[in-house]
C-alpha positions in Angstrom: 51.7 36.5 -17.0 49.8 39.6 -18.3 51.1 43.1 -18.1 48.6 45.8 -18.3 50.2 48.6 -20.3 48.8 50.9 -23.0 52.4 51.1 -24.6 53.1 47.3 -24.6 51.6 44.3 -26.1 49.0 42.6 -23.7 50.1 39.1 -23.1 47.6 37.4 -24.8 50.5 36.7 -26.9 51.7 33.9 -24.4 48.9 31.9 -25.8 48.7 33.3 -29.4 52.4 32.1 -30.2 53.2 28.3 -29.9 55.8 26.3 -28.6 55.9 24.6 -31.7 56.9 25.4 -35.4 53.7 26.6 -37.4 53.9 27.7 -41.1 53.5 31.4 -39.7 55.5 31.4 -36.6 58.9 32.2 -36.3 59.8 33.1 -32.6 57.8 31.1 -30.2 56.9 31.3 -26.7 56.5 28.7 -23.8 53.5 29.4 -21.5 54.8 31.5 -18.6 57.3 33.3 -20.6 57.5 37.2 -20.2 55.9 39.6 -22.5 57.8 40.1 -26.0 58.2 44.0 -26.1 58.2 45.3 -29.6 59.3 48.7 -30.3 56.7 51.0 -31.8 53.8 48.6 -31.4 50.8 49.6 -29.0 48.6 47.5 -27.3 45.0 47.9 -26.0 44.6 50.2 -23.0 42.9 47.8 -20.7 42.5 50.1 -18.1 40.3 52.6 -20.1 38.3 50.6 -22.9 35.8 49.0 -20.5 34.0 47.3 -23.4 31.8 44.2 -22.8 32.0 41.9 -25.7 29.0 39.9 -26.5 29.2 36.3 -27.9 28.9 36.0 -31.5 25.7 35.2 -32.9 25.9 31.6 -34.3 26.2 31.5 -38.2 23.7 29.0 -39.6 25.3 29.0 -43.2 28.6 27.4 -41.5 30.3 25.1 -43.8 33.4 22.6 -43.6 36.7 24.7 -43.9 38.3 24.2 -47.4 40.9 26.7 -47.2 44.7 25.1 -47.3 47.0 26.1 -44.7 50.6 27.0 -45.6 53.0 24.0 -45.8 53.8 22.9 -42.2 57.4 22.9 -40.9 59.1 19.5 -40.2 57.3 17.7 -37.4 56.7 14.2 -36.2 53.3 13.8 -38.3 53.3 16.4 -40.6 50.9 14.7 -42.9 48.0 15.4 -40.1 48.9 18.9 -39.8 45.3 19.6 -41.2 43.7 17.2 -38.9 42.9 14.5 -41.6 42.9 11.8 -39.2 41.4 13.4 -36.4 38.9 11.0 -34.2 35.4 11.8 -34.5 34.6 14.7 -32.4 37.9 15.8 -31.9 37.5 18.9 -34.5 35.0 21.4 -35.0 34.5 22.9 -38.7 35.3 26.6 -38.9 32.4 28.5 -40.3 32.1 30.6 -43.5 33.7 33.2 -44.3 36.0 32.5 -41.6 37.1 29.5 -43.4 38.7 31.6 -45.9 40.7 33.7 -43.7 42.1 31.1 -41.1 42.8 27.4 -41.0 42.4 25.2 -37.7 45.5 22.7 -37.4 46.6 20.0 -35.5 50.0 20.5 -34.2 52.2 18.4 -31.6 51.3 20.8 -28.6 47.7 21.3 -29.4 45.3 22.6 -31.9 45.6 26.2 -33.1 44.2 28.7 -35.7 46.8 29.8 -38.5 46.7 32.3 -41.3 45.9 31.1 -44.6 48.4 30.0 -47.4 50.1 33.5 -48.3 49.2 35.4 -45.5 50.9 36.2 -42.0 49.5 37.7 -38.7 51.9 39.8 -36.9 51.7 42.0 -33.7 50.6 45.3 -34.7 53.6 47.4 -36.0 56.1 44.5 -36.0 57.5 41.6 -37.7 56.3 39.1 -35.0 54.3 36.3 -36.3 51.5 35.1 -34.3 49.2 31.9 -34.2 46.2 31.2 -31.7 46.2 28.3 -29.8 43.7 26.5 -28.1 45.8 26.4 -24.8 44.9 29.4 -23.0 47.4 31.2 -21.1 48.0 30.2 -17.5 45.4 27.4 -18.0 46.0 23.8 -16.5 46.5 21.3 -19.6 44.4 18.0 -19.6 45.9 14.9 -18.1 48.7 13.6 -20.2 48.0 9.9 -19.8 46.6 6.9 -21.4 45.5 7.6 -25.1 46.1 11.2 -24.8 47.3 13.0 -27.9 47.5 16.7 -27.9 47.1 17.3 -31.3 43.3 16.2 -30.7 42.7 16.4 -27.0 43.8 20.2 -26.4 41.4 21.4 -29.0 39.0 24.2 -30.2 35.5 22.4 -29.3 33.1 25.2 -31.1 33.2 27.8 -33.5 30.3 30.5 -33.6 30.8 33.7 -35.8 28.6 36.4 -37.5 28.7 39.8 -39.1 28.5 42.6 -36.5 25.7 45.1 -37.0 24.2 48.0 -35.0 25.4 47.9 -31.2 27.8 45.3 -31.6 29.4 47.3 -34.9 29.5 50.2 -32.6 31.4 48.3 -30.2 33.8 46.8 -32.6 34.4 50.3 -33.8 35.4 51.4 -30.4 37.6 48.5 -29.5 39.7 49.0 -32.9 39.8 52.8 -32.0 41.3 52.0 -28.7 43.5 49.4 -30.1 45.0 52.2 -32.5 46.0 54.3 -29.5 45.4 57.6 -31.1 46.6 56.7 -34.5 44.6 56.8 -37.4 42.0 54.1 -37.6 42.5 51.8 -40.6 39.6 52.1 -43.1 37.4 48.9 -43.1 34.1 48.0 -44.8 32.7 45.3 -42.3 33.5 43.7 -38.8 33.0 40.1 -38.3 33.3 38.3 -35.0 34.4 34.8 -34.7 34.3 33.2 -31.1 36.5 30.0 -30.5 36.0 27.9 -27.8 38.7 25.9 -26.2 38.2 22.5 -24.4 40.7 23.6 -21.6 38.5 25.2 -18.8 36.0 26.3 -21.5 37.8 29.4 -22.4 36.4 31.7 -25.2 38.3 33.5 -27.5 36.7 36.6 -29.4 38.4 37.3 -32.4 37.6 40.3 -34.4 38.2 40.5 -38.0 38.0 44.1 -39.7 37.3 43.5 -43.5 38.3 45.8 -46.4 37.1 44.4 -49.7 36.7 40.8 -49.0 39.6 40.0 -46.8 40.4 41.1 -43.3 43.6 43.8 -42.7 43.3 43.9 -39.1 42.4 41.4 -36.3 41.9 41.8 -33.0 42.1 38.8 -30.6 40.5 39.0 -27.0 40.3 37.1 -23.9 38.2 37.9 -20.7 35.9 40.5 -22.7 38.9 42.3 -24.2 40.6 43.0 -20.8 43.6 41.0 -22.6 43.9 41.6 -26.3 46.4 41.5 -29.0 45.8 43.9 -32.1 47.2 42.0 -35.2 47.9 43.1 -38.9 47.3 40.7 -41.6 50.3 40.8 -44.2 50.1 39.5 -47.8 52.4 38.9 -50.7 55.9 40.0 -50.5 55.4 41.4 -46.8 54.3 38.3 -45.5 57.0 36.1 -47.3 59.6 38.6 -45.7 57.9 37.8 -42.4 57.7 34.1 -42.6 61.0 33.8 -44.2 63.1 35.1 -41.1 
């Protein structure tokens, strides 16, 4: 499912783009689909980066997410898109400051992380919107029996995050330099890491936010210690509206 090439998007996109209509998704993917090749986009050279990504330190200031997601597309139960009726223990709060940068939603095929209202995540150098699914690529879904409800039973069990300093910051800098593939590295003031743990196989996503001012301009989403990764641009304003309107 994953194609390792420095000039193509690494196929974490098969997990990050959903088979359902999210507010920040246009074209969507089913598990097992072939890679989407994007002209001019550059993935991370997984043969040469050799980076070991540590788990993010817990953020003890974590608070319940308050940021509103974009209005959901029509679906069977749109009123619970923000997990308002999730049973106890079936959702975990996104810690600050990440709760101002993304929203956890409950969609028909499982929980996902999506941009906040007015923003879009796209594969770097493209207009391809991306969302981050709790259902990892190649994983076996939980048994669909009895009271199973994918909105709550395919989920993120835990979030841990913190600001990167020292050696961790050095690794984050090396990661975005590799992702840039020889192009100028975009400026940023700080790097933050959020770990999102799926209940499917205990898979841990490492999400790196490269913040300029108060908001991230770039994100790198990783699996398997960044041997599989996707480099994302964060669009806002007219650019985001144009992408989401396609």
